[in-house]
C-alpha positions as CSV (number, residue, x, y, z in Angstrom):
1,M,0.1,-0.2,-0.2
2,T,1.3,3.6,-1.0
3,P,1.8,6.4,1.5
4,E,-1.3,8.1,-0.2
5,E,-3.5,5.0,0.4
6,T,-2.7,4.8,4.0
7,D,-4.2,8.0,4.8
8,K,-7.7,6.9,3.6
9,L,-9.8,4.1,3.7
10,K,-9.7,1.3,1.1
11,T,-12.3,-0.8,0.3
12,I,-12.3,-3.3,-2.5
13,G,-15.5,-5.3,-3.3
14,Y,-15.9,-8.2,-5.8
15,S,-19.4,-9.8,-6.0
16,G,-19.9,-10.5,-2.2
17,I,-16.4,-10.2,-1.2
18,F,-15.0,-7.0,0.3
19,L,-11.8,-6.0,1.7
20,S,-11.0,-2.9,3.9
21,C,-8.0,-1.3,4.9
22,Y,-8.2,1.5,7.8
23,S,-5.2,3.4,8.7
24,D,-6.9,5.3,11.6
25,Y,-6.6,3.8,15.0
26,S,-10.1,2.8,15.3
27,E,-12.9,2.7,12.8
28,K,-16.5,2.2,14.5
29,C,-19.5,0.9,12.5
30,I,-22.7,-0.4,12.9
31,H,-23.3,-3.9,11.0
32,A,-26.8,-4.6,9.8
33,T,-27.2,-6.7,6.7
34,P,-29.8,-8.8,5.2
35,E,-27.1,-11.6,4.5
36,H,-24.9,-13.9,6.4
37,V,-21.2,-12.7,6.6
38,L,-17.9,-14.2,7.2
39,V,-15.4,-11.9,8.6
40,Y,-11.5,-12.7,8.3
41,L,-8.6,-10.8,9.8
42,Y,-5.3,-10.3,8.1
43,S,-3.7,-7.6,10.3
44,G,-4.8,-5.4,13.1
45,E,-7.6,-5.9,15.6
46,Q,-11.4,-6.6,15.2
47,V,-14.0,-6.0,18.1
48,I,-17.3,-7.1,17.7
49,E,-19.9,-5.9,20.6
50,D,-23.0,-8.1,20.5
51,R,-25.3,-7.0,23.2
52,N,-23.3,-8.0,26.4
53,E,-20.6,-9.8,24.6
54,K,-17.6,-8.6,23.2
55,I,-15.7,-11.0,20.6
56,V,-12.0,-10.0,19.6
57,L,-10.5,-11.1,16.5
58,Q,-6.8,-10.9,16.0
59,S,-4.6,-11.8,12.7
60,G,-5.7,-15.0,11.2
61,E,-9.1,-15.3,13.2
62,C,-12.5,-15.0,11.8
63,A,-16.1,-15.0,12.8
64,F,-19.5,-15.6,11.1
65,V,-22.2,-13.1,11.6
66,R,-26.0,-14.0,11.1
67,R,-28.0,-12.1,8.9
68,D,-30.7,-9.7,9.9
69,H,-28.7,-9.0,13.1
70,R,-27.7,-5.2,14.4
71,L,-24.1,-4.8,16.2
72,K,-21.4,-2.6,16.7
73,M,-17.9,-3.2,15.2
74,Y,-14.4,-1.7,16.0
75,K,-11.7,-2.1,13.2
76,N,-8.4,-1.2,15.1
77,S,-5.0,-0.9,13.9
78,K,-2.2,-2.6,16.3
79,G,1.1,-0.7,16.5
80,E,2.4,-0.4,13.3
81,E,0.2,-3.2,11.9
82,L,-2.8,-1.5,10.1
83,Y,-6.5,-2.9,10.0
84,K,-6.8,-5.3,7.1
85,G,-10.0,-7.5,7.1
86,I,-12.0,-9.5,4.3
87,S,-15.6,-10.3,4.4
88,L,-17.7,-12.6,2.6
89,T,-21.2,-12.2,1.8
90,F,-23.5,-15.1,1.2
91,K,-26.7,-14.3,-0.6
92,R,-29.6,-16.7,-0.6
93,N,-29.5,-17.7,-4.0
94,V,-25.7,-18.8,-3.5
95,L,-26.9,-21.0,-0.7
96,R,-29.9,-22.3,-2.5
97,E,-27.7,-23.4,-5.3
98,F,-25.2,-25.0,-2.9
99,Y,-27.8,-27.0,-1.1
100,S,-29.7,-28.0,-4.1
101,K,-26.3,-30.1,-4.8
102,M,-25.6,-31.3,-1.7
103,D,-25.9,-34.8,-0.7
104,K,-28.7,-34.8,1.8
105,A,-27.4,-38.0,3.6
106,E,-24.2,-35.7,4.7
107,I,-26.3,-33.1,6.5
108,P,-26.1,-33.9,10.3
109,K,-29.3,-35.0,12.0
110,N,-31.1,-33.4,14.8
111,I,-29.0,-30.2,15.3
112,V,-31.0,-27.8,17.4
113,L,-31.1,-24.2,15.9
114,T,-29.5,-21.9,18.0
115,D,-30.3,-18.4,18.9
116,E,-26.5,-17.4,18.9
117,N,-25.8,-14.6,16.6
118,V,-22.1,-14.3,16.2
119,F,-19.8,-17.4,16.2
120,K,-15.7,-16.7,16.5
121,L,-14.9,-19.9,14.4
122,K,-11.7,-22.2,14.9
123,Q,-8.6,-21.6,12.8
124,T,-8.7,-24.6,10.3
125,P,-6.6,-25.4,7.3
126,A,-9.6,-24.7,4.9
127,I,-10.8,-21.1,6.2
128,E,-6.8,-20.2,6.2
129,S,-6.3,-21.4,2.8
130,L,-9.6,-19.9,1.3
131,F,-8.7,-16.1,2.7
132,Q,-4.8,-16.6,2.0
133,S,-6.0,-17.6,-1.9
134,L,-7.9,-14.4,-1.7
135,N,-5.4,-11.9,-0.5
136,P,-3.3,-11.5,-3.9
137,Y,-6.2,-9.8,-5.5
138,F,-6.2,-6.9,-3.2
139,D,-2.5,-6.3,-3.3
140,S,-2.5,-6.2,-7.1
141,N,-4.3,-4.8,-9.9
142,V,-5.9,-7.8,-11.2
143,K,-9.4,-8.5,-10.9
144,P,-10.8,-11.9,-10.0
145,T,-13.4,-13.2,-12.5
146,E,-17.0,-13.9,-11.6
147,G,-16.5,-17.4,-11.9
148,I,-13.7,-17.3,-9.4
149,T,-15.5,-15.1,-6.8
150,H,-18.4,-17.4,-7.1
151,L,-16.1,-20.5,-6.4
152,K,-14.6,-18.4,-3.4
153,L,-18.1,-18.2,-1.8
154,L,-18.8,-22.0,-2.3
155,E,-15.4,-22.8,-0.8
156,G,-16.5,-20.6,2.3
157,I,-19.7,-22.3,2.9
158,Y,-17.5,-25.6,2.9
159,A,-15.4,-24.1,5.4
160,L,-18.1,-22.8,7.5
161,L,-19.9,-26.3,7.5
162,N,-16.8,-28.3,8.3
163,S,-15.8,-25.6,11.1
164,N,-19.3,-25.9,13.0
165,E,-22.5,-28.2,12.8
166,L,-24.6,-25.6,14.3
167,L,-24.0,-23.3,11.1
168,Y,-26.3,-26.2,9.2
169,P,-29.8,-24.9,10.0
170,I,-28.8,-21.3,9.9
171,L,-27.3,-21.2,6.4
172,F,-30.0,-23.5,4.9
173,D,-33.0,-22.4,6.9
174,F,-34.6,-25.8,7.0
175,A,-37.9,-24.6,8.8
176,E,-38.8,-22.8,5.5
177,P,-36.6,-24.1,2.7
178,W,-36.2,-21.6,0.1
179,K,-38.8,-19.1,0.4
180,V,-36.9,-16.1,-0.9
181,D,-37.1,-12.8,0.8
182,I,-39.9,-11.0,-1.3
183,L,-38.7,-7.4,-0.7
184,E,-35.3,-8.6,-1.8
185,F,-36.4,-10.3,-5.1
186,L,-38.8,-7.3,-5.9
187,N,-36.0,-4.6,-5.3
188,E,-33.8,-7.0,-7.9
189,N,-36.5,-7.4,-10.5
190,Y,-39.1,-4.3,-10.0
191,Q,-38.2,-3.4,-13.7
192,D,-39.2,-6.9,-15.0
193,E,-42.9,-7.5,-16.6
194,L,-43.8,-10.3,-14.3
195,T,-47.2,-11.5,-13.3
196,M,-48.3,-12.1,-9.7
197,E,-48.3,-15.8,-10.2
198,Q,-44.7,-15.7,-11.4
199,I,-43.7,-13.5,-8.6
200,A,-45.2,-16.0,-6.2
201,S,-43.5,-18.9,-7.9
202,F,-40.0,-17.4,-8.3
203,T,-39.8,-16.7,-4.2
204,G,-41.1,-20.2,-3.6
205,R,-44.7,-19.4,-2.5
206,S,-48.2,-20.5,-3.9
207,L,-50.0,-17.3,-4.8
208,A,-52.2,-17.2,-2.1
209,T,-49.4,-17.7,0.4
210,F,-47.4,-14.9,-1.5
211,K,-50.5,-12.5,-1.2
212,R,-50.7,-13.3,2.7
213,D,-46.9,-12.9,3.0
214,F,-46.8,-9.7,1.1
215,K,-49.5,-8.1,3.7
216,K,-47.2,-8.6,6.4
217,I,-44.5,-5.9,4.9
218,S,-46.7,-3.7,3.2
219,N,-50.1,-2.0,3.5
220,L,-49.8,-1.7,-0.6
221,T,-51.1,-4.3,-3.1
222,P,-48.1,-5.8,-5.0
223,Q,-48.8,-3.9,-8.0
224,K,-48.9,-0.4,-6.6
225,W,-45.8,-1.5,-4.5
226,L,-44.1,-2.2,-7.9
227,I,-45.4,1.2,-9.2
228,K,-44.4,3.2,-6.4
229,K,-40.8,1.6,-6.3
230,R,-40.3,2.3,-10.0
231,L,-41.2,6.0,-10.0
232,E,-39.0,6.3,-6.9
233,V,-35.9,4.9,-9.0
234,A,-37.1,7.2,-11.8
235,Y,-37.2,10.3,-9.7
236,F,-33.5,9.5,-8.9
237,K,-32.6,9.0,-12.2
238,L,-33.9,12.1,-13.3
239,K,-32.7,14.4,-10.4
240,E,-29.3,13.0,-9.5
241,E,-28.2,11.6,-12.5
242,G,-29.8,14.0,-15.0
243,K,-31.2,11.1,-17.6
244,K,-33.7,11.8,-20.2
245,V,-37.2,11.2,-19.4
246,Q,-37.4,8.8,-22.6
247,D,-34.6,7.0,-21.4
248,V,-35.8,6.7,-17.8
249,Y,-39.2,5.5,-18.2
250,V,-38.0,2.1,-20.2
251,E,-35.2,1.4,-17.5
252,V,-37.6,1.4,-14.5
253,G,-40.1,-1.0,-16.3
254,F,-42.7,1.3,-18.0
255,K,-43.8,0.2,-21.3
256,N,-45.9,3.5,-22.0
257,P,-44.6,7.1,-21.6
258,S,-47.8,8.3,-21.4
259,H,-48.8,5.9,-18.3
260,F,-45.4,6.6,-16.8
261,S,-46.0,10.4,-16.8
262,T,-49.4,10.1,-15.4
263,A,-48.3,8.1,-12.5
264,F,-45.2,10.0,-12.0
265,K,-47.4,13.4,-11.4
266,K,-49.9,11.8,-9.3
267,Q,-47.1,10.6,-7.1
268,Y,-45.0,13.8,-7.1
269,G,-47.3,16.4,-8.3
270,I,-45.1,17.4,-11.2
271,S,-44.6,15.9,-14.4
272,P,-41.0,14.4,-15.1
273,T,-40.2,16.8,-17.4
274,E,-40.0,19.5,-14.5
275,V,-37.9,17.5,-12.3
């Protein structure tokens, strides 16, 4: 790292794999993510505060943090040693793919689902080799391919399962196998022209179950939620990115410019051209 780089935060990310370097003595952040995360420390010190529990990571140590959990993290330099850590984020589609290819007979039986949210993991050859193999990508200008990063995420899942059996039911959520988070799916696919039946199917539900589950997360109907989402993204593209109306309405999923203009004015009180 050059002297210029040590004066600032350096964060690099590739498809769910993120590395951060800090030069300040301590960087505090609030961790809250909808996905499971595996954190590994190359150098420095990392302190994780989870309610009344404090977990300290030193060089070569790692921890698994459960999704949808809010906690505090302190990323510290240690003497002359800068903080340098890496995290792997496991999205549901990656976990589903992994589970679909597993030999189900190898899954341990009768594992009780724990309410623990942070697991400090033992140092194993699998974990050590995984993270040492990623380190060169962050010390050079070589970008790993999508295929490489995907394989490393799958390798990370193997390493987790081999380190702690309690992670099986957490990673694979056996209680509701493969119900995709509705808002996650809609936020990623709002611009597509999908029927409610298709959305229900893609999120692992019957149409009736999808409608029932959607009522738990929004007072709007799914159709109105999608229109509101498209308009919010359109407003941002027009105002913050300076894009043209004729480009934006198609990008966010409207098929008709007249319909877009009418809906936009109804939500914001002005026409798209006035933004």
